[in-house]
N, C-alpha and C positions, 0 to 999 in steps of 0.2 A: 302221583300227579305233581308236576312241577308248577311253581308259581313264578311269575315274572314281575319284578319290581323295577320301576324306572326312577332314578334319582338325579335331580339337577344339582350340579356342583359348580361353585364359583371359585376362581383363583387358579385353576390349572392352566399351565402354559407349555408343558413339554412332556416328553416320554417318561422322564423321571417322575413327574406328577402322576401320570397314569399308573406307573409301576407301584408307587407308594399307596395310592388309593386301592388299587386292585389287591395288593397284599393285605391291607386292613379289612376290606370287605370279604375276601376269601376266608379270613380267620373266623368269621361269624359262623356259628354252628348251623348246619343245614344248607349253607351256600354251596352250589354246585359249579357255577360258572359266573364270571364277571366280564362284560364287554364294555369298553368306554369309548365314546365318540368325543374326541378332544376338539374343543372350540377355543383356540388360543385367544385370550383376552376377552372371552365371553363366558357363557354358561355351557359347561360340558355335561354330557348325559351318560350316566352309568346304567347299564341294563344288567340286573342281577337275577340269575336263575337260582331258585332254592327249592328245597323239598317241601316247604310250607310257607305260610305268611311270615314275613319278617317284622320285627318290632321297629317302627320308624325311629324311635329314640336310640336303639342300638345301632342302626345304620348311621344316624347322624353322629354318634360318638365315634364310630369307626372312621368316618370321613374326617372328623375333627382331629382324631389321633394322627392322621396322615398330614394334617396341617391345612385343611381346606374347609369350606363351608357349604352345607346343604342349603340351597335356597328354596327348594320345593321338592316334595316327593309325592309320588302317586302310585297306587297299587295297580 
């Protein structure tokens, strides 16, 4: 059974931002799909489908590795 995790991300402004965050989130073990709704100049939302529950700290680190900030996350 898949789990959906929504993550709010600050600082994303373009397609390159989306690609960078998608690449980092996809690298997390168990992640099956990542869809990002870009909100230029605001808070973007990443919807992550995974095989099981994701560690919020690991998700935050992946987003930070791409150069952005998780402002809230919810399962």
